[in-house]
C-alpha positions in Angstrom: 0.0 0.1 -0.2 1.6 3.2 -1.0 1.8 5.9 1.7 1.7 9.7 0.7 4.1 12.2 2.5 2.7 14.6 4.7 3.3 18.3 4.2 7.0 17.9 5.6 9.3 15.2 6.4 9.1 14.3 10.1 12.2 15.2 12.1 12.6 11.8 13.6 12.4 10.1 10.1 15.0 12.6 8.7 17.4 11.7 11.3 16.7 8.1 10.8 17.7 8.2 7.2 20.5 10.5 7.9 22.1 7.6 9.9 21.8 4.9 7.3 24.9 3.9 5.3 23.6 5.9 2.4 23.3 9.2 3.8 25.9 9.0 6.4 28.3 11.8 6.3 26.8 13.2 2.9 25.6 16.7 2.6 22.0 17.3 4.0 21.0 18.4 0.3 21.4 14.6 -0.7 18.8 13.5 1.5 16.6 16.4 0.9 17.0 15.8 -2.8 16.1 12.1 -2.4 13.1 12.6 -0.4 11.7 15.3 -2.6 12.1 13.3 -5.8 8.8 11.8 -7.2 10.5 8.6 -7.7 11.0 8.1 -4.0 8.1 6.0 -2.5 7.1 5.2 1.1 4.7 1.9 1.5 3.4 -0.2 4.1 3.5 -3.8 4.4 1.4 -5.7 6.7 2.7 -8.4 8.9 3.2 -11.6 6.7 3.7 -9.9 3.6 6.4 -11.2 1.2 8.2 -8.0 0.4 11.0 -9.4 -2.0 11.1 -13.1 -3.2 13.4 -14.7 -5.7 11.1 -14.1 -8.8 9.3 -10.9 -7.5 11.1 -8.0 -6.6 11.8 -4.4 -7.8 15.1 -2.9 -8.9 15.0 -0.6 -5.7 17.2 0.2 -2.6 14.8 0.3 0.5 14.9 1.4 4.0 13.2 -0.1 6.8 11.6 3.1 8.4 9.3 1.1 11.1 8.8 -2.7 12.0 10.9 -5.6 11.5 11.7 -7.6 8.1 12.9 -11.1 8.3 15.5 -12.1 5.6 15.4 -15.9 4.5 17.5 -18.1 2.1 15.3 -21.0 1.7 14.5 -22.2 5.2 17.6 -20.4 6.7 17.0 -17.1 8.5 19.8 -14.9 7.4 19.1 -11.8 9.3 16.2 -9.7 10.7 16.1 -6.1 9.7 15.1 -3.3 12.1 14.5 0.4 11.4 17.5 2.2 9.7 18.5 -0.8 7.9 18.4 -1.3 4.4 17.8 -4.1 1.6 17.7 -4.4 -2.1 21.4 -3.9 -2.8 21.4 -7.1 -4.7 18.6 -5.9 -7.1 20.8 -3.1 -8.6 23.2 -2.7 -11.2 23.0 -6.1 -12.6 20.4 -8.2 -15.2 19.9 -11.1 -13.0 16.2 -12.1 -13.5 16.1 -13.4 -9.9 16.8 -12.1 -6.3 19.1 -13.7 -3.8 16.5 -13.9 -0.6 13.1 -13.9 0.5 12.1 -10.8 2.6 9.0 -11.1 4.9 7.3 -8.2 7.2 7.5 -9.8 10.8 5.3 -7.0 11.7 3.6 -4.1 10.2 6.2 -2.1 8.4 6.9 1.1 6.9 9.4 1.2 3.9 11.0 3.7 1.9 12.0 2.7 -1.7 14.5 4.4 -3.8 14.5 3.1 -7.5 17.9 2.4 -9.2 18.0 5.4 -11.5 17.3 7.8 -8.3 20.3 5.8 -6.8 22.6 6.5 -9.7 21.5 10.4 -9.9 22.2 10.7 -6.1 25.7 9.0 -6.5 26.4 11.5 -9.5 25.3 14.7 -7.8 26.8 13.7 -4.2 30.0 11.6 -4.5 29.6 10.7 -0.7 26.7 8.9 -1.4 28.8 6.6 -3.9 31.4 6.3 -1.6 29.0 5.2 1.2 27.4 2.6 -1.4 30.7 1.2 -2.1 31.6 0.8 1.7 28.4 -0.9 2.2 29.2 -3.5 -0.5 32.4 -4.1 1.2 30.9 -4.8 4.7 28.4 -7.2 3.0 30.9 -9.2 1.8 32.6 -9.5 5.3 28.9 -10.5 6.8 28.7 -13.2 4.1 32.3 -14.5 5.0 31.3 -14.4 8.5 28.2 -16.4 8.0 30.1 -19.0 6.2 32.6 -19.2 9.0 29.6 -19.7 11.5 28.1 -22.5 9.1 31.6 -24.2 8.6 32.4 -23.9 12.5 33.1 -27.5 13.7 31.3 -27.3 17.3 28.1 -25.9 18.6 30.0 -23.5 20.7 31.8 -22.4 17.6 28.6 -21.6 15.6 27.1 -20.0 18.3 30.0 -17.6 18.9 30.2 -16.6 15.3 26.5 -16.2 15.1 26.6 -13.6 18.1 29.5 -12.0 16.7 28.0 -11.4 13.5 24.4 -10.5 14.9 25.1 -8.4 17.8 24.9 -4.6 17.8 27.3 -3.1 20.5 27.8 -6.0 22.3 24.1 -6.8 22.5 21.8 -9.3 20.5 18.1 -9.3 21.0 16.2 -12.7 20.9 14.4 -12.6 17.6 13.4 -16.3 17.5 12.7 -19.4 19.9 15.5 -21.7 20.9 14.3 -24.4 18.3 14.5 -21.4 15.4 18.3 -20.6 16.7 19.2 -24.2 16.7 17.8 -24.7 13.0 19.8 -21.4 12.0 22.9 -22.9 13.5 22.3 -26.6 11.9 22.5 -28.1 15.7 20.1 -29.8 18.0 18.2 -27.9 20.9 20.3 -29.8 23.5 23.6 -28.9 21.7 22.6 -25.1 21.6 21.6 -25.1 25.4 25.3 -26.8 26.1 27.0 -24.3 23.9 25.1 -21.3 25.8 25.8 -22.9 29.1 29.6 -23.2 28.2 29.7 -19.6 26.9 28.0 -18.3 30.0 30.3 -20.3 32.3 33.4 -18.8 30.6 32.4 -15.4 31.2 31.8 -14.7 27.4 28.4 -13.9 27.6 25.5 -13.2 29.9 22.1 -14.5 29.0 19.1 -12.1 29.7 15.3 -12.2 29.4 15.5 -10.4 26.2 18.8 -11.3 24.7 22.6 -12.1 25.2 24.9 -9.7 26.4 28.5 -10.1 24.8 31.1 -9.7 27.7 34.2 -11.1 26.0 34.3 -10.9 22.0 38.0 -11.7 22.1 37.2 -15.1 23.6 34.2 -15.6 21.3 36.5 -14.8 18.2 38.9 -17.6 19.2 36.2 -20.4 19.2 
């Protein structure tokens, strides 16, 4: 469902977008140019809506403004996007007929779409935007390498440690699935997952809390 902009862009929304990888450090004019362009579209996706799928997607870069978006590769949950996160880079600057993952709204979501032509114009007008885009792609390469490391890690402890390092923000990872779901992501049994959690807790590497896991010793986790 397409959402129309109000008379002015909300200050909180503008601040959220200014903090995304695309506009971070770029002139304020870059953000205002993008938001005022008629090709920029704000839309809402209800819970359960498939936003992008391998054979149904757009040549757009999108920002999650509100809500959460789950990213799947087949049955494997790759990540859960939060407000301020972006998706769709894999749909730009190539002629592939398919998209790499499936994105589903885990709650009601507000999304902002920038079509490829608008992204190209932003890069041409504002070099900082182009630099930010290249930096983002480099970070994605590292993320995927870490994902491979997590899947290839030999022990349940190693898999869990790599997963926590990859998905944590400032030393904190919020629970976004059940223990069964996390075990499936890691490719281990529930029993092995609980043993790994207990071992990492006993070693002082993590602290389990009701809402998530606090990383206390990232150097120890990196060594697993």
